[in-house]
C-alpha positions in Angstrom: -46.5 -16.0 19.7 -45.3 -18.7 17.1 -47.2 -17.0 14.4 -45.4 -13.7 15.2 -42.1 -15.5 15.0 -42.7 -17.2 11.7 -44.0 -14.0 10.1 -40.8 -12.1 11.3 -38.6 -14.8 9.9 -40.5 -14.9 6.6 -40.3 -11.1 6.2 -36.5 -11.1 7.0 -35.9 -13.8 4.4 -37.9 -12.0 1.7 -36.0 -8.7 2.5 -32.5 -10.3 2.3 -33.4 -12.2 -1.0 -34.4 -8.8 -2.5 -31.5 -6.9 -1.0 -28.9 -9.3 -2.3 -30.3 -9.9 -5.8 -31.6 -6.5 -6.5 -28.3 -4.6 -6.0 -26.3 -3.4 -9.0 -22.7 -2.7 -8.6 -20.3 -0.7 -10.7 -17.9 -3.5 -10.6 -18.1 -7.1 -12.0 -15.5 -8.7 -9.8 -16.5 -11.3 -7.2 -14.5 -9.3 -4.5 -16.5 -6.2 -5.1 -19.7 -7.9 -5.0 -18.9 -9.5 -1.8 -17.9 -6.2 -0.2 -21.1 -4.5 -1.5 -23.3 -7.3 0.0 -21.3 -7.2 3.0 -22.1 -3.4 3.3 -25.8 -4.2 2.9 -25.8 -6.8 5.6 -23.7 -4.5 7.9 -26.3 -1.7 7.6 -29.1 -4.3 8.2 -27.2 -5.5 11.3 -27.1 -2.1 12.9 -30.7 -1.2 12.1 -31.8 -4.6 13.6 -29.8 -4.2 16.7 -31.3 -0.7 17.4 -34.8 -1.7 16.6 -34.6 -4.9 18.7 -33.2 -3.2 21.8 -36.1 -1.0 21.7 -38.8 -3.5 20.9 -37.5 -6.1 23.4 -37.3 -3.4 26.0 -40.9 -2.4 25.5 -42.1 -6.0 25.2 -40.5 -7.3 28.5 -42.0 -4.2 30.4 -45.3 -4.3 29.1 -46.1 -7.9 28.3 -47.6 -9.9 31.2 -46.4 -13.2 29.9 -44.1 -15.6 31.7 -40.2 -15.7 32.1 -39.9 -18.5 29.3 -41.9 -16.6 26.7 -39.9 -13.4 27.5 -36.4 -15.3 27.4 -37.6 -16.8 23.9 -38.5 -13.4 22.7 -35.0 -12.2 23.4 -32.9 -15.3 22.3 -34.4 -15.6 18.9 -33.9 -12.1 17.7 -30.4 -12.1 19.0 -29.6 -15.2 17.1 -31.1 -13.8 13.9 -29.0 -10.8 14.2 -25.9 -12.7 15.2 -26.3 -14.7 12.1 -26.8 -11.6 9.8 -23.7 -10.2 11.6 -21.4 -13.2 10.9 -22.5 -13.2 7.2 -21.9 -9.4 6.9 -18.3 -9.6 8.5 -17.5 -12.7 6.2 -18.8 -11.0 3.1 -16.9 -8.0 4.0 -13.6 -9.7 4.9 -13.9 -11.6 1.4 -14.1 -8.2 -0.3 -12.2 -5.8 1.6 -8.5 -5.1 1.4 -8.5 -2.1 3.7 -9.9 -3.8 6.8 -7.5 -4.6 9.5 -7.5 -7.4 12.0 -8.3 -5.2 14.8 -11.5 -3.9 13.0 -12.7 -7.5 13.1 -11.5 -8.4 16.7 -13.4 -5.4 18.1 -16.7 -6.6 16.3 -16.4 -10.1 17.5 -15.8 -9.1 21.0 -18.3 -6.2 21.6 -21.0 -7.1 19.0 -23.5 -7.6 21.9 -22.8 -4.7 23.9 -25.2 -1.9 23.2 -24.6 1.1 22.3 -20.9 0.2 21.7 -21.8 -2.3 19.1 -23.5 0.4 16.9 -20.4 2.7 17.2 -18.2 -0.2 16.1 -20.5 -1.2 13.4 -20.8 2.4 12.1 -17.1 2.6 11.8 -17.0 -0.8 10.0 -19.5 0.3 7.7 -18.0 3.8 6.7 -14.6 2.2 6.1 -16.0 -0.4 3.9 -18.2 1.9 2.0 -15.3 4.3 1.5 -13.2 1.5 0.1 -16.0 0.2 -2.1 -16.8 3.6 -3.7 -13.1 4.5 -4.0 -12.5 1.3 -6.0 -15.6 1.7 -8.0 -14.6 5.3 -9.1 -11.0 3.8 -9.9 -12.6 1.1 -12.0 -14.9 3.5 -13.8 -12.0 5.9 -14.5 -9.9 3.0 -15.9 -12.7 2.0 -18.1 -13.2 5.6 -19.4 -9.6 6.1 -20.3 -8.7 2.5 -21.4 -8.6 3.5 -25.1 -6.3 6.4 -24.7 -3.6 4.1 -23.1 -2.2 7.2 -21.2 0.8 5.0 -19.9 1.8 3.6 -23.2 5.3 5.2 -23.3 7.8 5.2 -26.3 10.1 3.2 -24.1 9.2 0.4 -21.6 9.2 1.1 -17.8 11.8 -0.5 -15.5 10.8 -0.2 -11.9 13.8 -0.6 -9.4 13.3 -1.6 -5.9 15.2 -0.4 -2.7 17.2 -2.1 -0.2 16.1 -4.9 2.0 13.4 -6.1 -0.5 13.4 -8.3 -3.8 10.9 -8.5 -6.8 9.3 -11.7 -5.5 6.8 -13.3 -7.6 4.0 -13.4 -4.9 4.6 -10.1 -3.2 5.2 -7.1 -5.4 7.3 -4.5 -3.9 5.2 -1.8 -5.8 1.8 -2.9 -4.4 -1.1 -2.3 -6.9 0.9 0.2 -8.9 2.4 -2.1 -11.7 -1.2 -3.5 -12.4 -2.6 0.0 -12.7 0.1 1.1 -15.1 -0.4 -2.0 -17.3 -4.2 -1.5 -17.3 -3.3 2.0 -18.6 -1.1 0.7 -21.5 2.3 0.5 -19.8 5.0 -2.2 -20.5 6.3 -2.9 -17.0 9.7 -4.6 -16.0 11.7 -5.0 -13.0 15.3 -4.4 -11.9 15.6 -7.9 -10.2 18.7 -6.8 -8.4 19.4 -8.7 -4.9 17.9 -7.3 -1.8 21.1 -5.7 0.0 24.5 -5.5 -1.9 26.6 -2.3 -2.6 25.6 0.2 -4.9 28.1 -0.9 -7.5 27.0 -4.6 -7.3 23.3 -3.9 -7.4 24.2 -1.6 -10.6 25.8 -4.5 -12.2 22.8 -6.5 -11.7 20.5 -3.9 -12.8 22.5 -3.4 -16.1 21.8 -7.0 -16.8 18.1 -6.5 -16.3 18.0 -3.4 -18.5 19.8 -5.3 -21.4 17.6 -8.1 -21.0 14.6 -5.7 -21.4 16.2 -4.1 -24.5 16.7 -7.5 -26.2 13.3 -8.8 -25.2 11.2 -5.7 -26.4 13.5 -4.4 -29.2 13.3 -1.0 -27.7 16.1 1.5 -27.9 16.0 2.7 -24.3 14.0 2.3 -21.1 12.5 4.6 -18.6 13.5 3.8 -15.2 11.4 4.5 -12.0 13.5 3.6 -9.0 12.6 3.9 -5.1 15.1 4.6 -2.2 18.6 3.0 -2.9 17.4 1.7 -6.2 17.7 5.3 -7.4 21.4 5.2 -6.6 22.0 1.9 -8.2 20.4 3.2 -11.2 22.6 6.4 -11.3 25.6 4.3 -11.0 24.5 2.0 -13.9 23.9 5.1 -16.1 27.1 7.0 -15.2 29.5 4.2 -14.7 28.4 1.2 -16.6 27.4 2.8 -19.8 23.7 2.6 -19.4 23.3 6.2 -20.6 22.9 4.8 -24.2 19.9 2.6 -23.0 18.2 4.8 -20.4 15.9 7.7 -21.5 14.8 9.0 -18.1 15.4 8.2 -14.6 12.7 9.1 -11.9 13.9 8.6 -8.4 11.3 8.3 -5.6 12.4 9.0 -2.0 16.1 8.3 -2.9 18.9 9.5 -0.4 21.1 11.2 -3.2 23.0 12.9 -0.4 23.0 10.1 1.9 21.3 9.4 5.2 22.9 11.1 8.2 21.0 8.6 10.4 23.1 5.9 9.0 26.3 7.6 10.0 24.8 8.2 13.3 23.8 4.5 13.9 27.2 3.2 12.6 28.9 5.3 15.0 26.6 4.2 18.1 25.9 0.5 17.4 28.9 -1.8 18.6 30.5 -3.5 15.8 29.8 -7.0 17.1 26.0 -6.2 17.3 26.1 -4.8 13.7 28.0 -7.8 12.3 25.6 -10.2 14.1 22.7 -8.4 12.5 24.2 -8.6 9.1 25.1 -12.2 9.3 21.6 -13.1 10.3 20.1 -11.0 7.5 22.5 -12.5 4.9 21.8 -16.0 6.1 17.9 -15.3 5.9 17.9 -13.7 2.5 20.3 -16.2 1.2 17.7 -18.7 1.8 15.0 -16.5 0.1 16.9 -16.5 -3.1 19.8 -14.0 -3.0 23.0 -15.4 -4.1 25.3 -13.2 -2.3 23.6 -10.8 0.0 25.8 -8.3 1.7 24.0 -6.2 4.3 26.6 -4.1 5.6 27.9 -3.1 2.1 24.4 -2.0 1.2 24.0 0.0 4.5 27.3 1.8 4.3 26.6 3.0 0.7 23.8 4.9 2.1 25.7 7.0 4.7 26.1 10.7 4.0 29.9 10.4 4.0 30.0 7.6 1.4 27.6 9.4 -0.8 29.8 12.3 -1.0 32.4 10.1 -2.7 29.7 8.4 -4.8 28.3 11.5 -6.2 31.6 12.4 -7.5 32.1 8.9 -9.3 28.6 9.1 -11.0 27.9 12.5 -12.5 24.8 12.9 -14.4 24.8 12.1 -18.0 23.4 14.7 -20.4 21.7 12.0 -22.4 19.4 11.1 -19.6 16.5 13.1 -18.2 16.5 13.2 -14.4 13.5 13.7 -12.1 12.9 13.3 -8.5 10.1 12.9 -6.2 10.0 13.1 -2.2 7.0 12.4 0.4 7.2 13.4 3.9 5.6 12.2 7.2 3.9 14.7 9.3 4.4 13.2 12.8 5.9 10.0 14.1 2.5 8.5 14.2 2.3 8.5 10.4 3.9 5.2 10.3 4.3 2.0 12.5 7.7 0.6 13.9 10.4 1.1 13.0 9.8 4.3 10.8 8.3 5.9 13.6 11.5 5.8 15.7 13.6 6.6 12.7 11.5 9.6 11.8 12.2 11.2 15.1 16.0 10.7 14.8 16.2 12.2 11.3 13.9 15.0 12.2 16.3 16.1 14.8 19.5 15.6 12.5 18.0 16.9 9.2 14.3 18.1 9.4 11.4 16.9 7.4 11.7 13.3 6.2 9.8 10.0 5.3 11.0 7.9 8.1 14.3 7.1 6.4 15.2 9.8 3.9 15.4 13.5 4.6 13.6 15.9 2.2 16.5 17.7 0.8 18.6 14.7 0.2 16.0 13.2 -2.4 16.1 16.2 -4.5 17.9 15.4 -8.0 17.1 16.9 -11.4 13.3 18.1 -11.9 11.8 17.9 -8.4 8.3 17.1 -6.9 7.2 17.0 -3.4 4.4 14.6 -2.6 2.4 16.3 0.3 -1.0 16.0 1.8 -3.4 18.1 3.7 -3.8 15.0 6.1 -2.0 14.8 9.4 -0.6 11.6 8.4 1.6 12.4 5.6 3.3 9.7 3.4 6.1 7.5 4.6 8.8 5.7 2.9 6.7 2.7 2.5 3.5 4.4 1.8 4.9 6.2 -1.4 5.3 2.8 -3.1 2.0 1.1 -1.7 3.8 -1.3 0.3 0.9 -1.9 2.5 -1.7 -1.6 -0.2 -3.4 1.1 1.8 -5.9 3.8 0.5 -4.5 6.9 2.2 -6.4 10.1 2.5 -5.4 12.9 0.0 -2.9 10.3 -1.7 -4.1 8.0 -4.4 -0.7 6.1 -5.0 -1.9 4.4 -8.2 -3.0 7.7 -9.7 0.4 9.3 -8.6 2.4 6.8 -10.7 0.1 6.8 -13.6 0.4 10.6 -13.6 4.3 10.2 -13.7 4.3 7.8 -16.6 1.6 9.6 -18.5 3.8 12.7 -18.2 6.6 10.6 -19.7 4.5 9.8 -22.7 3.5 13.4 -23.1 7.0 14.4 -23.3 7.8 11.8 -26.0 9.6 9.1 -23.7 
């Protein structure tokens, strides 16, 4: 019995050494090596569970040995599989950015329960493998086109965020997008306006950021890519603050150019005291986070459909600037979490197709492009800027923005 246990342990160690040292991965990063090895160990765990349940069952039924020997024959393999399982999960956790907390919790709770553990392991393995090959293909694509610098535009890119966010140092509003653009040759800067102010006040801050980019780079103009309210701030700066001399193109992404009817609806329903209380708390929190003069209500009111009617008259398009717009849509309320799932239902009833905050027709301005997928999920207001750093089926967010900037380069901007 002891000889069989030692032999099994030795064979397992040899197998793992060969497995871990013999693999060749498309990527050199530590994260991707950890993910690849986690995949290998996850596969080994699943195969071990299946084999051991069968072998142990046969051994207990057919072997006429005592209870102690049978218990030992069960405990030792289970401990070995548990150890392999823990190492697999740790390796995958180090390497994966797509795994959710729920994936790990379910595995740790039900790792022992056959055959549910095999089902969970299979899901875990498929998800990690999909991420690994997706990132590997992405890296190979970037390597193959690195010399072409397809995003090296004539003018630098200024990315302008929407309301309720800031361009924080440790959490990029645009997710993995800026790094991808830089890898392909783009010069990327940010609007750096505060999280919530009126369109006018945010545009003043944006103007200062644009002039700083002009001074720093020596470029004659910039290309703006703006999300949500950032598109309105950009239009105001261009039309009302003289920035049409310094902006070559404006690409708005899910921007409510005709306002959000939901804002008018909510402002009419929510009691003034409650709205003022929310605004005070928001302004207090973001004041501590770095905003010098946050103004929650001013930012929200400028998003209303009624207010946008007058704003659109104040900021007509400049003939010196090329305007383009993009818009994504959710397919159902399950396409996003709270609160977008609720606002999606409200806007759908008021206006029709939307991304959880902006309805489709309101986003159209200049040359228009609809961002749609065949998948039932669709693309939400946050998905379109990679807010959650999630790989979505039928929508490669990094390639989408790479395509937008590559188009600007082809057109001479």
